[in-house]
N, C-alpha and C positions, 0 to 999 in steps of 0.2 A: 502493499499499500505507499508505502514511503519512497519508493520508486516511482510509481506513478505521479506522487506531487511532486517531486523534483523534475520530472518529465514535462507536466503541466504547466509548470513554471518557468523551466524551459525554452517549450512549445512557445508559450503567451507572454514573454516578459513583462508576466505579471507575478510581483509575491504574494503566496497562496494567503495568506492574510490582510491582501483588500480584497480578496473575494467577499460575496456572499458565502454565507457557513452552509451546509449542505443542507438541514433543513430550508433554509430558506429557497435554494434553492429546490429543490423538490416538491416545495408546496408552490410556487413561482408558478415550475410548467408543468401541474399537474391543474394548476388555474386556469394556465393558459388551454391548456387542453380541451377541458372541462366546458370551459368559454365558446371555444370554436367547433365546439358539438351542441350546446343547448343555444347560442345565439342564432344559430341557424334553423334548427328544430323550431324553434318560437316563432322565426318566421313560415315558417313552411306551414303552421296552422291553419293559416288563413288561404290554404293554396291547395290543401289534402281533399282526397273525396270523404266524403260521413261518415264510410265505415273504418277509413280507417285515423281520424279525427282522435279519437280518444287515444289512441296508443302514440300518435304524437302529443296528447299533452300529458298522458303517463312517463314517457322516455325527457321530456322537457322539464316539466318540475320535478322529477327526480334528481336529474343531474343538476338542477339549479337548487337542491335543498343539498346536493354534497357542496357545491359551488361556498353555499353559505356556510357551513360547519369548518370545508379548509378557510375560508376568509377569516373566519373567527381565530385556526388557528394561525394563519401570518399576522395576525394581530398581536398576538399572545407572542409569537417568536421576534415580532420585531420589537414589542416591549423587552424582552428578555435580553436580546441581543443586541449590539450597538453596527449598524449596516458601514460596509467601508463608506469614504469620504467620495462623493464626485465631485472630478477634476471640471473644472470651465469656471466662468467667467463668474461674477457675483448674480447675475439675473439667467444666464441660465441654468446654475445652482437653484435658482427660486423657481423657475421652469418646472425643473424637476421634480421639485417638490410639489407644487401646485400639481402636477397632472398624476405624479404618482397616490400624493392624498387622496385628488379625484377619483384614481380608479380604485384606490382601495373602499369609497366613501359610496363608489357606484355596483362595486360588487358586495356590498353588505347592504345597498338599500331595493338594489334591484332581486335580490331573492328572498327580502322579508316583503316587499313590496308586492313579489306576486305569490305566493306563500298565503297571504294573508288576502288579496282579493281571489281567489281559487274558495275558499274559504268562507269567504264572504259572498261568493256565486251561491256558495251551498254545495260544493263540491269539495270535500276533504281530500289530503293528500293523501294517496295510496304510493309507497313510495317503493318502485320499482315492482308494485302488485304484491309484494311480500307482505307489507302492514301498514295498517290506516297510523299517522302522524296526528297525535293531539292538534288539535287546533283551539286556537287564546279565546279566538273569537265567535265561531261557529258560523252559521247562515247571519248574513247581517247586509239586508241589498241598500240599505242607508248610504253604507260609505263602498260598498263593493266595485262603481265605476270609478270613483275618484284613486282606490288604491287601484284600479287597472289604469288608470292613467297616470300614476306613479311609477308603475312596473313600464309602462310603454317609456315615457320620458325618456324613463333614467336606463333603457334599454339603449335608444339613441344618444344621450350625453356619453354612455360607456362607448359608443363606434366611436365617436367624436375624439372620445381619450385615448381609446386605442391607437388610432392614425395617428394623433400627436405621438404618440409613444412610440410606434413603429418609426415612423418620420425620424427620430430624434434619434433611434437604436439605427437605421440607415445611414442616417449622418453622420454618426459617429463611427461607423464600420468602414461605409465605404467613402465617404468623401475623408473626413480626418484619418483614418486608419490607425484611428488609436486602440484601445487596449478593454474601452468599454465594456464590450459584449460580454468579454470570458470573463467579467465581471458575476456575470449570475449563468453561467454554461456550467 
């Protein structure tokens, strides 16, 4: 294992201590993969045939619920471990902090509002069809559409923040050719 770390440091010329910890990296990529599954599933619900809509909802909600729990673990990990310093100017560091904070916020608000909206519309979450998840609100039609709107808006905000995040990754990796990307790999 030590040899792999040395190779990693030599290959990317970034000291091991300047990388995110293994838990942070694992959580980052797990959430990223789940978002890349969950977001399109949610978008496809409106286009799916009626006989498969419930399957799309089941998968979308179940993966979204996993995003919520992984994000809560990410927040806990962030509180317990110090992330490596960002390189760049003060405005770049500020922009990175705002985008990362916005991503964290959107990735918590979106699954919470989706979960509550589904429940408020009268449909309990059945996680991958295995068991029903307890609902703190139950069927509440008065707030269902508000929660759905929050869920939809947070999805578009998330997409915007993700585009900014990926744009910054490309700028660092392709244009500046610096080591920023390797910190999270």
